[in-house]
Each structure stands twice: as structure tokens, then as C-alpha cells.
C-alpha angles and dihedrals in degrees: 000000000000095000095058089048091052091048093047093045094049090047090053092048091049090051091051092048091050091048097041112029089179086080090067092049091047090050091051091049089050091053092049090048090053092046092053090049093049092048094059093034093065115123092232091058095043098101092050097043095048090068090065113050096189095048096094092055092046091049092049093051093045090049092054093045092046094052094046092046092050090048092050091048092048092050090052092048094049091045091053091052094056115096114250118240110221119207 
């Protein structure tokens, strides 16, 4: 029973991602947000980060922006490498 649920669920998610590509960008931004938060939330960086109360929020925002910007740049680079089909 679980295998058909996983297949049906993944098919639905793939359909949603094909129909609404913003979901992919939002997921990438979420991963960047979490990475930025984890970066400054590390125990080794605790004494340095605690001096700046807004640094975790800034790191989370920069992480999200960085991941989305790199993804946008990568998409543009890959699109420019594809051969153009002339009519």
C-alpha cells in the first residue's frame, strides 16, 4: 500500500512542479534560508554570533538570495549553451 502512495504522491508533486515552476524556486530559497541559519547557528560560531543579534536573520536572507541567484545564473548559462533551432 505504501509504494502506490509514494508513486502517486511523487507524480502529483512532479505535475505541480511542471505546472508551477515557482515551487522549485521557493524550495531552493527555503534550502538557502535553512543553510544560512545553520551556518550561523553552529556551536563553534556561537560566541561570535551572539555579539550581533540580527546576524542569524541576515545570514538566512543572504543564504536564500545566494541560492536563488546561483540557480538563476546557472539556468541562463545552460540556456545559452543550447543550440538555437531556426525556423
